[in-house]
N, C-alpha and C positions, 0 to 999 in steps of 0.2 A: 346749890345756890347759883342762880343766874345773876351775873354782874349787871347792874342797871346801866342804861345808856341814855344820855341826854344829848340830843343833836339839835343845833340851831340851824334852821334853813333861812339864810338871808334873802333868798330870791334875788330880785334885781334892785338891791339897795346898797348904799354906802359908796363913797369914793375911796381911793387908795389911802389917803390920809386918815379917813374915818376908820377904815378897816385896821390900819396899823395902831391907831389909838385904842381900838377895841382889844386887840390881842395883847398889847402892853398892859391893859387894865386887868385882864383875866388870867394871864399866864401863871402868875404865882398864887392865884387865889382859888382856883378850882381844886376839888379834892384829889387825892392820890389816884392815879390810874389803876392801882390795885383794887380800889373800891368802886370807882365810877368811871365809865368811859364818857369823856366830855369831848364833843365833836362840833366843829364849826363847818358848815357847808356853804361855801362862798362862791361868788361869780368867778368864772374861769380866769379873768384877768388879774385877780388878786391871789390866786392859789400859791404861786411860787413865793411871793413876798411873805405870805402867812406861814408857809411851811418852814421857811428859813428862820422865822422868829418864834415858832411854836415852842412852848415850854414842855418839859418832860411829861406833864400830865394832860396835855391838850393834843388833839389830833385834828387834821384838816381833811375835809371831804369836798368832792365836786357835787354839783346838782344834777348832772346828766353826763352821758358819754355815748359815743357811737360804739357799735359792737365790733367794727373792723379795726385792724391795727393801722391801716393806712388806706389811701385811695382818693378818688375824685369826689370828695364829699365836702363841698365848700361850706365853711362855717361850723363844721363839726370838730370834735375833739376825741381822740382815740384813747383806749385804755393804756397803751404804751406811753403816750404823752403824759397822762396823769401819773403813771408809775414812775416815769423818769424824773419828775420834779418832787417826788416824795409824798404825793397824796395817798391816803390810806383808805378813805371811805368814798362811796359814791351813791347818791340817791338815784334809784331807777324806778320809772313808772309813776312818778308823781302825778296826781290827778290833773294838774295844770298842763303837764306835758301830754297827757292822754287827751284832754279836751281841746287844747289850743293848737297842738302840733301833731295831731293824728297818730300819737303813740298807740300801738296796738299790743294786745297780749302776746302776740307772736314776736314782735320786736323786743318787748320787755324780756321775754324768754332768752332771746339771743344775747341781749345785753347782760343778763345775769350769768349765763354760761361764760361769756367773755370776761366779765369782771373777775370771776373766780379763777379762770385760766391765767389771768395776769396778776394774781395776788392782791386784788383789791377786795375790800369788804363792802358788799352791796347792802343798801337799805331799800328793800322792796316795798313800795306803797300799794295798798289795795283799799277799796272802799266803794260805797254805793252813794248814789245821789238821793235827793229828797223824794222824788217820785218813786224810786225803787224801794226806799225805806217805807213809805206810806202804803205801798202795795204789798208789803210783806215779802219782798224779794231779796232782802239783804243777804241771806245765807246762799241763795241760788247764785246771785251775782258774784259774791266773793269766792264761793266754791269754784265757780267756773274760771275766775281769774287765777286762782291758785293752781288748778289743774293744768292750765296752759303755761302759766309763768314758770312753774317749777319743773316742767317736763325735761327730762334728761339730766337733772342735777343729781349729784351723788349724795350718799348719806353724810359724808364729811362736809359737803357744801351746805347742807341743811343745818347741821350743827352750828355752823359759823354764819348763818344767814340772820339778818335782822329784818323783821317784817313790821312795817308801820301801818296800823289800821287808821285810815284817815276818812271818816265820814265826810263826803264831799259837801254835804249840806251844812257842815260846821266850820269849813275852812274860810277864815277871813270874814265870817258873818257875825261873829260874837256869840253864836249858838254853840253850845258844847254838849256832846252826848253826856247824859248822866253817868256817874261812875258805874252804875248797875248795867246800863246799856253798853258802855264801853267794855266792861268785863265780859258780858255775855258774848259779844262779838269776838273779842280776843280769845276767849275760850273756844269758840267755834273754829277760829283760825288754827289754834293749836291741835284741836281734835281732827281737823281736816288733814293737817300735815301728818298726824299720826296714822291716819288711814292711808295716805299716799306713800308714806315711808314706814316709820314705826314709832312706837311710843317713846322710846329712848331718845331718839334724835329730836322729836317734837318737844320733849321736856328740856332739852339743852338749848334749843333755839330761843332767841329773845324776840319779844313783841313789844313795840311801842304804840302809844296812842298819839294821834296827831289831829288836831281840829280845835282851834281857839283855846289852846292851853294857856292858862294864866297862872299867876302866883296864887290866886285865891281858889284854884281848883286842883293844883298839881298834887298836893298831899293826898287828897281823896282818891285821885286817879291812881297814883302809885301804890296806894294801900291795897289795891286789888291783886289777887294772886296771879293772874295771867297777864298783868301789865308790868313790863320790865323797864319802862322808860318812856320818853316822850320825844316826838319830833315837833319842834316848836318853830313857828313862823315869825310873825311880827313881834311877838313878845320876847323873842331872843335877841333883838337888835340892840337893846340896852345892855351894856356889859355888866352892870351891877345886878340887873334882873337875871341875866344868864347865870351868874355865879350862884344866885339864890336857887335857881332851878337845879343846878348840879348838887347843891347841898341838900335839897329836898330828897334827892335820890339816895342819900346816905341813910335815910330812915327806912328804906325798902327792906 
């Protein structure tokens, strides 16, 4: 059994006071970490404050990182910095980073290797845009992403990797892939990882769905055999809704 993982991606939202109010609201309410991994991926400036206040069943993640330990990279944050303040997860290759900040598959690969080398748990985002979906290129696009992104990773890395399938056409648009479409693509991701590594590690690896996840579709998505959780954007900003998402994962 793969333990489900629910991760809230706050993106560029909340003030410090709002972030602390959130964590105080959810700390004692999320399910046991033995049953569900509940993760909040917050802006850099709030990470230390949240880590200091996280309950035993909640974990804090970053939304991005540089692959180098240090250097002349103005505005960047290194894996050693994240590790030093107690961050445990990091999102890598989110579609917004790829589209707006020129993130490439090659830099995503470097970041994944660096995250594992520094004891962080990466959440790798892959997905296709609407034009690619309509042209029937979904598997080609995602297959190419995975081959480059996962190059050089070990079998142990893959077992501990979380991959988030985020159809770009569904992020923040209100459109959601049907559970059948989401399952089909997540199954393709798992099969591709099995081809690149082996079936055993592919079955241990967890896959999330991300793309306009809401309370009215979370149960149907999590009911699919190859969907082990969700990467949730705007719908995760409300603490009461976030708690409901984590409890939906208990049904998995």
